[in-house]
C-alpha positions as CSV (number, residue, x, y, z in Angstrom):
1,M,135.2,113.8,86.3
2,R,133.4,113.8,82.9
3,T,134.9,110.4,82.1
4,T,133.6,109.0,85.4
5,R,130.2,110.4,84.6
6,H,130.1,108.9,81.2
7,A,131.2,105.5,82.6
8,A,128.5,105.7,85.2
9,N,125.9,106.5,82.5
10,A,127.1,103.7,80.3
11,V,126.8,101.2,83.2
12,A,123.3,102.5,84.0
13,L,122.3,102.1,80.4
14,V,123.6,98.5,80.4
15,V,121.8,97.7,83.6
16,A,118.6,99.3,82.3
17,F,118.8,97.3,79.1
18,L,119.3,94.0,81.0
19,T,116.4,94.8,83.2
20,A,114.0,95.9,80.5
21,F,114.8,93.3,77.9
22,P,113.0,90.4,79.6
23,I,109.9,92.6,79.8
24,Y,110.2,93.5,76.2
25,W,110.6,89.9,75.2
26,M,107.6,88.9,77.2
27,A,105.4,91.6,75.6
28,L,106.8,90.7,72.1
29,S,106.0,87.0,72.6
30,A,102.5,87.9,73.7
31,V,101.8,89.5,70.2
32,K,103.7,86.9,68.2
33,P,101.8,84.2,66.3
34,A,102.2,80.7,67.9
35,G,104.4,79.6,65.0
36,E,106.9,82.4,65.6
37,I,107.1,81.8,69.3
38,Q,108.2,78.2,68.9
39,S,110.3,78.9,65.8
40,L,114.1,78.3,65.9
41,D,114.6,81.5,63.9
42,V,114.6,83.8,66.9
43,R,114.0,87.5,66.0
44,P,113.6,90.5,68.4
45,W,110.6,91.6,66.3
46,T,107.5,90.3,64.5
47,L,106.1,91.2,61.1
48,H,102.7,89.6,61.9
49,P,101.5,90.9,65.4
50,T,98.4,89.4,66.7
51,L,96.1,89.8,69.7
52,E,94.7,86.3,69.7
53,H,96.6,85.3,72.8
54,F,95.2,88.3,74.8
55,A,91.7,87.5,73.5
56,R,92.1,83.9,74.6
57,V,93.3,85.0,78.1
58,L,90.6,87.7,78.6
59,T,87.8,85.4,77.4
60,G,89.1,82.5,79.4
61,E,87.1,81.2,82.3
62,G,87.8,82.9,85.6
63,F,90.5,85.5,84.5
64,A,88.4,88.5,85.6
65,R,87.7,86.8,88.9
66,Y,91.4,86.1,89.4
67,L,92.2,89.7,88.6
68,V,89.8,91.0,91.2
69,N,91.1,88.5,93.8
70,S,94.7,89.7,93.2
71,A,93.6,93.3,93.5
72,V,91.7,92.7,96.7
73,V,94.6,90.9,98.3
74,A,97.3,93.4,97.2
75,L,95.3,96.6,98.0
76,S,94.3,95.2,101.4
77,V,97.9,94.4,102.3
78,V,99.0,97.9,101.1
79,V,96.4,99.7,103.2
80,L,96.7,97.6,106.3
81,S,100.6,97.5,106.3
82,A,100.8,101.2,105.8
83,L,98.4,101.9,108.7
84,V,99.9,99.4,111.1
85,A,103.5,100.3,110.1
86,F,102.8,104.0,110.7
87,L,101.4,103.5,114.1
88,A,104.1,101.0,115.1
89,A,106.8,103.3,113.9
90,V,105.4,106.2,116.0
91,A,105.3,103.8,119.0
92,V,108.9,102.7,118.8
93,T,110.2,106.2,117.9
94,R,108.2,108.5,120.1
95,F,107.6,106.4,123.2
96,A,110.2,104.8,125.6
97,F,109.4,101.3,126.8
98,R,111.3,98.3,127.9
99,F,112.8,96.0,125.2
100,R,112.3,98.7,122.5
101,T,115.7,97.9,121.0
102,T,114.9,94.2,121.1
103,V,111.6,94.7,119.3
104,L,113.4,96.6,116.5
105,I,116.0,93.8,116.2
106,M,113.3,91.3,116.0
107,F,111.9,93.2,113.0
108,L,115.2,92.7,111.2
109,V,115.4,89.0,112.2
110,A,111.9,88.4,110.8
111,Q,113.2,89.7,107.4
112,M,116.1,87.2,107.5
113,V,113.9,84.1,107.7
114,P,113.3,82.5,104.2
115,V,109.7,82.4,103.0
116,E,110.1,78.8,102.1
117,A,111.1,77.8,105.7
118,L,107.9,79.3,107.0
119,T,105.4,78.1,104.4
120,I,104.6,74.7,106.0
121,P,104.3,76.1,109.6
122,L,102.1,78.9,108.3
123,F,99.9,76.3,106.5
124,F,99.1,74.5,109.7
125,V,98.4,77.8,111.5
126,V,96.1,79.0,108.7
127,R,94.4,75.5,108.6
128,D,93.8,75.5,112.4
129,A,92.4,79.0,112.2
130,G,89.9,77.8,109.6
131,L,91.1,80.3,106.9
132,L,92.2,77.8,104.2
133,N,90.8,78.6,100.8
134,T,90.0,82.2,101.7
135,L,91.5,85.5,100.6
136,A,91.9,86.5,104.2
137,S,94.6,83.9,104.6
138,L,96.7,85.6,101.9
139,V,96.1,89.0,103.3
140,L,97.2,88.0,106.8
141,V,100.3,86.1,105.6
142,H,101.5,88.9,103.4
143,L,100.8,91.4,106.1
144,A,103.1,89.5,108.5
145,F,105.9,89.4,105.9
146,S,105.6,93.1,104.8
147,L,105.2,94.7,108.2
148,P,108.8,94.2,109.5
149,F,110.3,96.0,106.5
150,A,107.6,98.7,106.6
151,V,108.0,99.4,110.3
152,W,111.8,99.6,110.0
153,M,111.6,102.0,107.1
154,M,108.9,104.2,108.7
155,R,110.9,104.5,111.9
156,G,113.5,106.5,110.0
157,F,110.8,108.9,108.6
158,V,109.1,109.4,112.0
159,A,112.5,110.0,113.7
160,A,113.3,112.7,111.0
161,V,110.3,114.8,112.0
162,P,111.2,117.2,114.8
163,E,109.3,116.6,118.0
164,A,109.1,120.3,118.4
165,L,106.4,120.4,115.7
166,E,104.2,118.0,117.7
167,E,104.9,119.8,121.0
168,A,103.9,123.1,119.4
169,A,100.6,121.7,118.2
170,L,99.9,120.2,121.6
171,I,100.5,123.5,123.2
172,D,98.1,125.2,120.8
173,G,95.4,122.8,122.0
174,A,95.6,120.0,119.4
175,S,94.8,116.5,120.6
176,R,97.2,113.6,120.3
177,A,95.1,112.2,117.5
178,T,95.1,115.5,115.6
179,V,98.9,115.7,115.8
180,L,99.2,112.1,114.7
181,W,96.9,112.3,111.6
182,R,97.1,116.0,110.5
183,I,100.7,116.8,111.2
184,L,102.9,113.7,111.4
185,F,101.0,111.6,108.9
186,P,101.4,114.0,105.9
187,L,105.1,114.5,106.7
188,V,105.9,110.8,106.5
189,A,103.7,110.1,103.5
190,P,106.7,109.6,101.1
191,G,107.8,106.7,103.4
192,L,104.3,105.2,103.3
193,V,104.5,105.3,99.5
194,A,107.8,103.5,99.5
195,T,106.5,100.7,101.8
196,A,103.3,100.5,99.8
197,V,105.2,99.7,96.6
198,F,107.1,96.9,98.3
199,S,103.9,95.5,99.8
200,F,101.9,95.8,96.6
201,I,104.5,94.1,94.4
202,T,105.1,91.3,96.9
203,A,101.4,90.5,97.3
204,W,100.5,90.9,93.6
205,N,103.3,88.6,92.3
206,D,102.9,85.9,95.0
207,F,102.7,82.4,93.8
208,V,103.9,80.2,96.7
209,F,101.3,81.3,99.3
210,A,98.5,81.5,96.8
211,R,99.2,77.9,95.7
212,T,99.6,76.7,99.3
213,F,96.6,78.3,101.0
214,I,94.1,78.2,98.2
215,I,93.7,74.5,97.6
216,S,90.2,73.7,96.4
217,A,88.4,77.0,96.2
218,K,89.0,77.8,92.5
219,D,87.1,81.1,92.7
220,N,89.6,82.4,95.2
221,Q,92.7,81.8,93.1
222,T,94.9,84.8,92.3
223,L,96.5,85.6,88.9
224,P,100.0,84.0,89.5
225,A,98.5,80.7,90.5
226,A,95.9,80.9,87.6
227,L,98.8,81.0,85.1
228,L,99.2,77.2,85.6
229,V,96.2,76.7,83.4
230,F,98.4,77.5,80.4
231,F,100.9,74.8,81.3
232,K,99.7,71.7,79.5
233,P,100.9,68.2,80.0
234,D,101.7,67.7,76.3
235,E,102.6,71.3,75.2
236,N,102.7,74.6,77.0
237,D,100.7,77.5,75.7
238,W,103.5,80.0,75.6
239,G,101.4,82.6,73.9
240,G,98.8,82.5,76.6
241,I,101.5,82.5,79.3
242,M,103.2,85.6,77.9
243,A,99.9,87.4,77.3
244,A,98.7,86.7,80.8
245,S,102.0,87.7,82.3
246,T,101.9,91.0,80.3
247,L,98.4,91.7,81.6
248,M,99.7,90.9,85.1
249,T,102.5,93.4,84.7
250,I,100.3,96.3,83.6
251,P,98.7,97.1,87.0
252,V,102.1,97.0,88.7
253,L,103.5,99.5,86.1
254,I,100.4,101.7,86.6
255,F,100.8,101.7,90.3
256,F,104.5,102.5,90.1
257,V,104.0,105.3,87.7
258,A,101.3,106.8,89.9
259,V,103.5,106.9,92.9
260,Q,107.0,107.3,91.4
261,R,107.6,110.9,92.5
262,R,106.8,110.2,96.1
263,L,108.7,106.9,95.9
264,V,111.9,108.6,95.0
265,S,111.7,111.0,97.9
266,G,110.6,108.2,100.1
267,L,113.6,106.0,99.3
268,G,115.9,109.1,99.7
269,G,114.4,109.9,103.1
270,A,114.7,106.3,104.3
271,V,118.4,106.9,105.1
272,K,117.6,109.7,107.5
273,D,117.6,108.8,111.1
């Protein structure tokens, strides 16, 4: 038993190292002088750390604007997906209607379709709706892709809450809205956090949609697409790329650390049905 535990811990450490090493190398390259980054003498440390790459990125034209755009899109997707997924999960769990099972299956089918296969059709839909070059197009598209997963996960949390709690509150005179927001909503909050993390990371790191739907409105670009400014025709600015990537990673880490406790309980509760 002890041997099995030690083997599992060793495997976990190896996986953690393989996962964290690219992040470490990215942050290390961000503080290396340009000469060390391109040197053939590769070392996992630097004796001459510098912040020049961060200074160049932060003082570059439009970086603050791109950061705000990414935050607006990601937070909008998080809030809207959590709200809609909660209400949809209550509907498919607590109410009986025709084709309910079909609706749930369609949620899974929507997750199976590759993003690349839908990018061009979505482009024409967004264009015909007059939303090209707007942040609203990114919010709506990410919302469409995050909702199936969010609804399916929230369904398990809502189903795990005994209906007797809601019935008791209704008997005591509470309205349906009160039961929904003051009793059911707090109980499924861990599930909302788990879906929020998925929605936030997906929207924050998106490059394909940002590059496809934001064509000419430079002020509406998001951070992933803005990284292209450091890719030069003659020579790439690897220091700027790594510094910008590190700055992009920090909000995700902050968001994850802020919700990690609820995230663990949320992922554990997702298997209950």
